[in-house]
C-alpha positions as a LaTeX table, in Angstrom:
\begin{tabular}{lrrr}
\hline
Residue & $x$ (\AA) & $y$ (\AA) & $z$ (\AA) \\
\hline
Met1 & 56.02 & $-55.10$ & $-80.90$ \\
Thr2 & 52.48 & $-52.93$ & $-81.69$ \\
Arg3 & 50.69 & $-56.12$ & $-82.81$ \\
Gln4 & 52.16 & $-57.96$ & $-79.68$ \\
Lys5 & 50.81 & $-55.35$ & $-77.15$ \\
Ser6 & 47.65 & $-55.45$ & $-79.27$ \\
Gly7 & 47.42 & $-59.32$ & $-78.55$ \\
Val8 & 48.12 & $-58.77$ & $-74.81$ \\
Leu9 & 45.42 & $-56.28$ & $-74.37$ \\
Leu10 & 42.97 & $-58.78$ & $-76.32$ \\
Leu11 & 43.95 & $-61.81$ & $-74.23$ \\
Ala12 & 43.73 & $-59.54$ & $-70.90$ \\
Phe13 & 39.86 & $-58.29$ & $-72.03$ \\
Leu14 & 39.03 & $-61.75$ & $-73.03$ \\
Val15 & 40.08 & $-63.52$ & $-69.59$ \\
Leu16 & 38.47 & $-60.73$ & $-67.50$ \\
Val17 & 34.89 & $-60.82$ & $-69.36$ \\
Trp18 & 35.09 & $-64.67$ & $-69.39$ \\
Gly19 & 36.12 & $-64.79$ & $-65.64$ \\
Ile20 & 33.38 & $-62.36$ & $-64.58$ \\
Asn21 & 30.89 & $-64.12$ & $-66.92$ \\
Trp22 & 30.54 & $-67.34$ & $-64.18$ \\
Pro23 & 29.33 & $-65.19$ & $-61.36$ \\
Leu24 & 27.11 & $-63.23$ & $-63.50$ \\
Ser25 & 25.52 & $-66.33$ & $-64.91$ \\
Lys26 & 25.09 & $-67.66$ & $-61.61$ \\
Ile27 & 23.02 & $-64.60$ & $-60.82$ \\
Ala28 & 20.81 & $-64.63$ & $-64.00$ \\
Leu29 & 20.18 & $-68.25$ & $-63.49$ \\
Ala30 & 18.00 & $-67.36$ & $-60.47$ \\
Tyr31 & 15.90 & $-65.28$ & $-62.83$ \\
Ala32 & 15.67 & $-67.75$ & $-65.66$ \\
Pro33 & 15.67 & $-71.65$ & $-66.65$ \\
Pro34 & 19.21 & $-72.66$ & $-67.97$ \\
Leu35 & 18.63 & $-73.32$ & $-71.82$ \\
Leu36 & 16.30 & $-70.36$ & $-72.26$ \\
Phe37 & 18.77 & $-68.18$ & $-70.64$ \\
Ser38 & 21.69 & $-69.32$ & $-72.96$ \\
Gly39 & 19.59 & $-69.06$ & $-75.88$ \\
Ile40 & 18.50 & $-65.37$ & $-75.16$ \\
Arg41 & 22.02 & $-64.12$ & $-74.47$ \\
Thr42 & 23.70 & $-66.15$ & $-77.37$ \\
Val43 & 20.98 & $-64.75$ & $-80.00$ \\
Ile44 & 21.40 & $-61.26$ & $-78.88$ \\
Gly45 & 25.07 & $-61.44$ & $-79.11$ \\
Gly46 & 24.73 & $-63.41$ & $-82.36$ \\
Val47 & 22.23 & $-60.21$ & $-83.75$ \\
Leu48 & 24.80 & $-57.68$ & $-82.82$ \\
Leu49 & 27.77 & $-59.29$ & $-84.34$ \\
Ile50 & 25.62 & $-59.58$ & $-87.55$ \\
Leu51 & 24.60 & $-56.04$ & $-87.72$ \\
Ile52 & 28.68 & $-55.12$ & $-87.19$ \\
Ala53 & 29.15 & $-57.62$ & $-90.11$ \\
Leu54 & 26.40 & $-55.96$ & $-92.68$ \\
Pro55 & 28.85 & $-53.64$ & $-94.38$ \\
Lys56 & 30.73 & $-57.08$ & $-95.25$ \\
Ala57 & 27.64 & $-58.69$ & $-96.59$ \\
Arg58 & 29.43 & $-60.15$ & $-99.62$ \\
Leu59 & 31.24 & $-62.32$ & $-97.76$ \\
Leu60 & 28.90 & $-64.25$ & $-96.09$ \\
Arg61 & 28.33 & $-66.46$ & $-98.60$ \\
Phe62 & 25.60 & $-68.43$ & $-96.69$ \\
Lys63 & 24.50 & $-70.92$ & $-99.45$ \\
Thr64 & 28.03 & $-72.24$ & $-99.93$ \\
Leu65 & 29.20 & $-72.10$ & $-96.33$ \\
Trp66 & 26.17 & $-72.59$ & $-94.39$ \\
Pro67 & 27.50 & $-76.33$ & $-93.29$ \\
Val68 & 30.67 & $-74.72$ & $-91.97$ \\
Tyr69 & 28.47 & $-72.23$ & $-90.10$ \\
Leu70 & 26.10 & $-74.76$ & $-88.79$ \\
Gly71 & 28.95 & $-77.13$ & $-88.03$ \\
Ser72 & 30.85 & $-74.68$ & $-85.76$ \\
Ala73 & 27.54 & $-73.49$ & $-84.33$ \\
Leu74 & 26.58 & $-76.69$ & $-82.88$ \\
Leu75 & 30.17 & $-77.61$ & $-81.53$ \\
Ser76 & 31.25 & $-74.31$ & $-80.15$ \\
Ile77 & 27.71 & $-72.92$ & $-78.94$ \\
Ala78 & 24.88 & $-75.18$ & $-78.76$ \\
Leu79 & 26.78 & $-78.28$ & $-77.31$ \\
Tyr80 & 29.40 & $-76.37$ & $-75.65$ \\
Tyr81 & 26.29 & $-74.01$ & $-73.76$ \\
Gly82 & 23.75 & $-76.99$ & $-73.75$ \\
Val83 & 25.66 & $-79.60$ & $-72.31$ \\
Gln84 & 27.54 & $-77.13$ & $-69.83$ \\
Thr85 & 24.13 & $-75.94$ & $-68.10$ \\
Ile86 & 22.49 & $-79.29$ & $-68.22$ \\
Gly87 & 25.79 & $-80.96$ & $-66.58$ \\
Leu88 & 25.70 & $-78.38$ & $-63.96$ \\
Gln89 & 22.58 & $-79.84$ & $-62.19$ \\
Tyr90 & 24.42 & $-83.10$ & $-61.65$ \\
Val91 & 28.06 & $-82.02$ & $-60.45$ \\
Pro92 & 29.26 & $-79.05$ & $-58.03$ \\
Ala93 & 30.30 & $-75.96$ & $-59.98$ \\
Gly94 & 33.85 & $-75.96$ & $-58.76$ \\
Leu95 & 34.47 & $-79.54$ & $-59.96$ \\
Phe96 & 32.46 & $-79.07$ & $-63.26$ \\
Ser97 & 34.73 & $-76.10$ & $-64.06$ \\
Ala98 & 37.95 & $-78.05$ & $-63.45$ \\
Ile99 & 36.93 & $-80.65$ & $-65.78$ \\
Val100 & 35.73 & $-78.10$ & $-68.51$ \\
Phe101 & 39.01 & $-76.33$ & $-68.54$ \\
Leu102 & 40.68 & $-79.53$ & $-69.39$ \\
Gln103 & 39.80 & $-77.80$ & $-72.63$ \\
Pro104 & 43.27 & $-76.27$ & $-73.36$ \\
Val105 & 44.73 & $-79.71$ & $-72.74$ \\
Leu106 & 42.51 & $-81.27$ & $-75.53$ \\
Leu107 & 43.34 & $-78.46$ & $-77.61$ \\
Gly108 & 47.04 & $-78.61$ & $-77.50$ \\
Ile109 & 46.55 & $-82.26$ & $-78.39$ \\
Phe110 & 44.28 & $-81.92$ & $-81.28$ \\
Ser111 & 46.23 & $-78.82$ & $-82.85$ \\
Trp112 & 49.33 & $-81.11$ & $-82.54$ \\
Leu113 & 47.40 & $-83.92$ & $-84.47$ \\
Trp114 & 45.46 & $-81.85$ & $-86.89$ \\
Leu115 & 46.77 & $-78.38$ & $-87.26$ \\
Gly116 & 50.38 & $-79.53$ & $-87.28$ \\
Glu117 & 51.30 & $-77.18$ & $-84.34$ \\
Glu118 & 54.49 & $-77.86$ & $-82.28$ \\
Met119 & 54.39 & $-80.34$ & $-79.21$ \\
His120 & 57.16 & $-80.95$ & $-76.75$ \\
Gly121 & 57.61 & $-82.22$ & $-73.54$ \\
Gln122 & 57.57 & $-79.01$ & $-71.94$ \\
Lys123 & 54.53 & $-77.74$ & $-73.49$ \\
Ile124 & 52.68 & $-81.19$ & $-72.45$ \\
Gly125 & 54.01 & $-80.51$ & $-69.02$ \\
Gly126 & 52.75 & $-76.86$ & $-68.70$ \\
Leu127 & 49.53 & $-78.08$ & $-70.24$ \\
Val128 & 48.92 & $-80.67$ & $-67.68$ \\
Leu129 & 50.22 & $-78.26$ & $-64.80$ \\
Gly130 & 47.74 & $-75.63$ & $-65.86$ \\
Phe131 & 44.80 & $-78.42$ & $-65.50$ \\
Leu132 & 45.94 & $-79.15$ & $-61.90$ \\
Gly133 & 46.04 & $-75.54$ & $-61.23$ \\
Val134 & 42.40 & $-75.19$ & $-62.27$ \\
Ala135 & 41.41 & $-78.03$ & $-60.15$ \\
Cys136 & 42.87 & $-76.52$ & $-57.19$ \\
Leu137 & 41.23 & $-73.45$ & $-57.72$ \\
Ser138 & 38.17 & $-75.25$ & $-57.90$ \\
Ala139 & 38.73 & $-77.69$ & $-55.25$ \\
Gly140 & 36.31 & $-75.90$ & $-52.85$ \\
Gly141 & 33.41 & $-76.90$ & $-55.02$ \\
Leu142 & 33.95 & $-80.78$ & $-54.88$ \\
Thr143 & 31.36 & $-81.19$ & $-52.10$ \\
Gly144 & 28.09 & $-83.13$ & $-52.10$ \\
Ser145 & 27.54 & $-86.33$ & $-54.24$ \\
Ile146 & 29.27 & $-86.60$ & $-57.51$ \\
Ser147 & 27.45 & $-87.87$ & $-60.50$ \\
Leu148 & 29.17 & $-90.02$ & $-63.35$ \\
Leu149 & 26.53 & $-88.39$ & $-65.60$ \\
Gly150 & 27.76 & $-85.29$ & $-64.44$ \\
Ile151 & 31.47 & $-85.90$ & $-64.87$ \\
Leu152 & 30.84 & $-87.16$ & $-68.40$ \\
Leu153 & 28.59 & $-84.21$ & $-69.22$ \\
Ala154 & 31.64 & $-81.75$ & $-68.09$ \\
Leu155 & 34.15 & $-84.09$ & $-70.30$ \\
Ala156 & 31.82 & $-83.63$ & $-73.25$ \\
Thr157 & 31.69 & $-79.71$ & $-72.49$ \\
Ala158 & 35.35 & $-79.37$ & $-72.76$ \\
Leu159 & 35.80 & $-81.79$ & $-75.90$ \\
Cys160 & 33.29 & $-79.77$ & $-77.64$ \\
Trp161 & 35.11 & $-76.67$ & $-76.99$ \\
Ala162 & 38.33 & $-77.99$ & $-77.95$ \\
Leu163 & 36.69 & $-79.61$ & $-81.09$ \\
Gly164 & 34.84 & $-76.19$ & $-82.27$ \\
Thr165 & 38.06 & $-74.23$ & $-81.86$ \\
Val166 & 39.84 & $-76.88$ & $-84.23$ \\
Tyr167 & 37.11 & $-76.99$ & $-86.56$ \\
Met168 & 36.98 & $-73.11$ & $-86.77$ \\
Lys169 & 40.93 & $-73.02$ & $-87.24$ \\
Arg170 & 40.70 & $-75.43$ & $-90.16$ \\
Asn171 & 38.32 & $-73.50$ & $-91.80$ \\
Ala172 & 39.57 & $-70.07$ & $-91.14$ \\
Val173 & 41.00 & $-69.80$ & $-94.60$ \\
Arg174 & 37.43 & $-70.23$ & $-96.06$ \\
Val175 & 35.39 & $-67.89$ & $-94.30$ \\
Asp176 & 35.23 & $-64.12$ & $-92.90$ \\
Met177 & 36.31 & $-64.58$ & $-89.42$ \\
Leu178 & 33.63 & $-61.85$ & $-88.55$ \\
Trp179 & 30.75 & $-63.70$ & $-90.17$ \\
Met180 & 31.96 & $-66.90$ & $-88.97$ \\
Thr181 & 31.33 & $-65.68$ & $-85.18$ \\
Ala182 & 28.26 & $-64.22$ & $-85.83$ \\
Met183 & 26.74 & $-66.74$ & $-87.87$ \\
Gln184 & 27.84 & $-69.73$ & $-85.29$ \\
Ile185 & 26.75 & $-67.51$ & $-82.23$ \\
Thr186 & 23.28 & $-66.93$ & $-83.86$ \\
Leu187 & 22.71 & $-70.39$ & $-85.24$ \\
Gly188 & 23.77 & $-72.03$ & $-81.84$ \\
Gly189 & 21.48 & $-69.58$ & $-80.02$ \\
Leu190 & 18.40 & $-70.27$ & $-81.98$ \\
Ile191 & 19.21 & $-74.22$ & $-81.46$ \\
Leu192 & 19.10 & $-73.38$ & $-77.91$ \\
Leu193 & 15.97 & $-71.46$ & $-77.64$ \\
Val194 & 14.26 & $-74.00$ & $-79.74$ \\
Ala195 & 15.44 & $-76.73$ & $-77.30$ \\
Gly196 & 14.79 & $-74.72$ & $-74.12$ \\
Ser197 & 11.16 & $-73.57$ & $-75.58$ \\
Ala198 & 10.75 & $-77.39$ & $-75.97$ \\
Ala199 & 11.83 & $-78.04$ & $-72.31$ \\
Glu200 & 11.53 & $-75.03$ & $-70.26$ \\
Pro201 & 8.55 & $-72.71$ & $-70.12$ \\
Trp202 & 8.89 & $-68.97$ & $-70.62$ \\
Lys203 & 6.83 & $-68.05$ & $-67.99$ \\
Ala204 & 9.40 & $-69.39$ & $-65.83$ \\
Ile205 & 11.58 & $-66.13$ & $-66.54$ \\
Arg206 & 11.51 & $-63.32$ & $-64.09$ \\
Trp207 & 12.24 & $-60.08$ & $-66.15$ \\
Ser208 & 13.64 & $-58.10$ & $-63.51$ \\
Thr209 & 15.83 & $-55.20$ & $-63.87$ \\
Asp210 & 19.11 & $-56.90$ & $-62.51$ \\
Phe211 & 18.41 & $-59.81$ & $-64.92$ \\
Val212 & 17.94 & $-57.70$ & $-68.20$ \\
Ala213 & 20.99 & $-55.75$ & $-67.21$ \\
Val214 & 23.06 & $-59.07$ & $-66.67$ \\
Thr215 & 22.11 & $-60.64$ & $-69.66$ \\
Leu216 & 22.69 & $-57.50$ & $-71.72$ \\
Phe217 & 26.30 & $-57.75$ & $-70.35$ \\
Ile218 & 26.79 & $-60.75$ & $-71.08$ \\
Ser219 & 25.63 & $-60.64$ & $-74.60$ \\
Ile220 & 27.46 & $-57.83$ & $-75.73$ \\
Phe221 & 30.90 & $-58.33$ & $-73.60$ \\
Val222 & 31.14 & $-61.91$ & $-73.02$ \\
Ile223 & 29.36 & $-63.58$ & $-76.03$ \\
Ala224 & 29.62 & $-61.12$ & $-79.00$ \\
Leu225 & 33.08 & $-59.48$ & $-78.08$ \\
Gly226 & 34.38 & $-62.54$ & $-76.05$ \\
Trp227 & 34.14 & $-64.70$ & $-78.87$ \\
Leu228 & 34.93 & $-62.47$ & $-81.69$ \\
Val229 & 38.59 & $-61.95$ & $-79.68$ \\
Tyr230 & 39.02 & $-65.31$ & $-79.06$ \\
Phe231 & 38.74 & $-66.39$ & $-82.85$ \\
Lys232 & 40.71 & $-63.47$ & $-83.93$ \\
Leu233 & 43.58 & $-64.52$ & $-81.51$ \\
Ile234 & 42.84 & $-68.24$ & $-82.61$ \\
His235 & 43.21 & $-67.30$ & $-86.08$ \\
Glu236 & 46.44 & $-64.91$ & $-85.79$ \\
Gly237 & 48.24 & $-67.31$ & $-83.45$ \\
Glu238 & 48.84 & $-70.94$ & $-82.17$ \\
Ala239 & 45.83 & $-72.28$ & $-80.93$ \\
Gly240 & 47.27 & $-74.17$ & $-78.29$ \\
Lys241 & 48.89 & $-71.10$ & $-76.92$ \\
Val242 & 46.18 & $-68.84$ & $-76.84$ \\
Ala243 & 44.05 & $-71.65$ & $-75.15$ \\
Ser244 & 46.68 & $-71.75$ & $-72.58$ \\
Tyr245 & 45.76 & $-68.41$ & $-71.26$ \\
Thr246 & 42.00 & $-69.46$ & $-70.57$ \\
Phe247 & 43.52 & $-71.35$ & $-67.56$ \\
Leu248 & 43.49 & $-67.69$ & $-66.01$ \\
Val249 & 39.63 & $-67.23$ & $-66.58$ \\
Pro250 & 38.97 & $-69.58$ & $-63.27$ \\
Leu251 & 40.94 & $-67.37$ & $-61.32$ \\
Val252 & 39.53 & $-64.10$ & $-62.29$ \\
Ser253 & 36.09 & $-66.01$ & $-61.89$ \\
Ile254 & 37.11 & $-66.78$ & $-58.18$ \\
Gly255 & 38.09 & $-63.53$ & $-57.63$ \\
Ser256 & 34.99 & $-61.82$ & $-58.95$ \\
Ser257 & 32.76 & $-64.52$ & $-57.17$ \\
Val258 & 34.38 & $-62.91$ & $-53.94$ \\
Leu259 & 33.36 & $-59.36$ & $-55.01$ \\
Phe260 & 29.76 & $-60.33$ & $-56.19$ \\
Leu261 & 28.93 & $-63.15$ & $-54.09$ \\
Asn262 & 30.93 & $-62.89$ & $-51.05$ \\
Glu263 & 32.76 & $-65.97$ & $-51.57$ \\
Lys264 & 36.14 & $-66.40$ & $-49.52$ \\
Ile265 & 39.78 & $-66.63$ & $-50.39$ \\
Thr266 & 41.12 & $-69.97$ & $-49.66$ \\
Ile267 & 44.77 & $-71.63$ & $-49.57$ \\
Asn268 & 43.57 & $-73.39$ & $-52.83$ \\
Leu269 & 43.53 & $-69.58$ & $-54.92$ \\
Val270 & 46.98 & $-69.02$ & $-53.82$ \\
Ile271 & 48.41 & $-72.39$ & $-54.75$ \\
Gly272 & 46.27 & $-72.53$ & $-58.01$ \\
Leu273 & 47.35 & $-69.00$ & $-58.99$ \\
Ile274 & 51.39 & $-70.40$ & $-58.83$ \\
Leu275 & 50.48 & $-73.39$ & $-60.77$ \\
Val276 & 48.59 & $-71.22$ & $-63.52$ \\
Val277 & 51.46 & $-68.77$ & $-63.78$ \\
Ile278 & 54.21 & $-71.39$ & $-64.22$ \\
Ser279 & 51.73 & $-73.36$ & $-66.76$ \\
Ile280 & 51.41 & $-70.09$ & $-68.78$ \\
Ile281 & 55.36 & $-69.78$ & $-68.54$ \\
Leu282 & 55.94 & $-73.54$ & $-69.61$ \\
Val283 & 53.44 & $-73.27$ & $-72.56$ \\
Asn284 & 54.61 & $-70.11$ & $-73.87$ \\
Val285 & 58.34 & $-69.74$ & $-73.50$ \\
Arg286 & 60.64 & $-72.46$ & $-74.80$ \\
Phe287 & 63.56 & $-72.83$ & $-72.32$ \\
Arg288 & 65.62 & $-75.26$ & $-74.34$ \\
Arg289 & 66.53 & $-74.08$ & $-78.00$ \\
Ser290 & 67.36 & $-75.86$ & $-81.07$ \\
Pro291 & 70.89 & $-76.18$ & $-82.02$ \\
Ala292 & 69.85 & $-74.49$ & $-85.50$ \\
Ser293 & 68.81 & $-71.51$ & $-83.68$ \\
Ala294 & 71.35 & $-71.41$ & $-81.27$ \\
Val295 & 73.80 & $-71.19$ & $-84.27$ \\
Ala296 & 71.98 & $-68.74$ & $-86.06$ \\
Glu297 & 72.25 & $-66.52$ & $-82.99$ \\
Ile298 & 75.89 & $-67.02$ & $-82.51$ \\
Arg299 & 76.18 & $-66.06$ & $-86.28$ \\
Ala300 & 74.21 & $-62.82$ & $-85.81$ \\
Leu301 & 76.43 & $-61.93$ & $-82.79$ \\
Glu302 & 79.60 & $-62.31$ & $-84.56$ \\
Glu303 & 78.19 & $-60.16$ & $-87.71$ \\
Gly304 & 77.04 & $-57.54$ & $-85.79$ \\
Asp305 & 73.46 & $-58.04$ & $-86.62$ \\
Tyr306 & 71.46 & $-57.92$ & $-83.19$ \\
Asp307 & 69.37 & $-55.50$ & $-81.68$ \\
Phe308 & 69.36 & $-54.69$ & $-77.90$ \\
\hline
\end{tabular}
């Protein structure tokens, strides 16, 4: 029960900080180009994790595991954040985020194909329903022209996130989770900084107090602690189930956008919330028990081996 409560608290923290990240990032992007901003925040977060991981330096094994670290950095950080920031230039933010949060659906499928996790009709229905809920929440962003390139970049962002999570899960037994997170974030951030330096001018950054404060908050809580918690949960539980809770992130994002950016609450918010809640229930609660589990429960009741 203690472990279960701990998991719930970690999930709540993750959903909260990742939800707040969207409006905060929008504020920060008014002060800096996207690739450089992505690189700065991820490098800071990675360095913080390296400092935390230093007491376990012997578990780094960089000479042996650098291909694993680099592969994860490319998929989960460099490509995910890089493609995301570029794609937002072509498609309205609401539509883009709705497509990106197709990731739990993709992850549910990939986890079934490559991780051996259970897949059934109810779970598939819940994942699809959750995506529809996110699409409904984001419907307010469906304005302006829609670029085919932007839609493809959004799909690529979701694909990178899902593949990166599966890649990490498959290699989890080979690496220390803290070092895995620290290395992928640091290496991914360095790749973004190099790309940003080549494509964007550093002098375009305005180092205001607001920009520094927002960047540090995102670096510490969203990047460093957020990814550490996410991969800890993925490592300890089913990847598909953990990812289903990320459907709540856009809900927190909309609520925090109302608070920070004065955006309005619409009927889409209410409908989307209902769909997301139903989705999480369908993914995480199996209503139809197997005959074996039913027989085992009956035997336990007959033998008095039960606990209220």
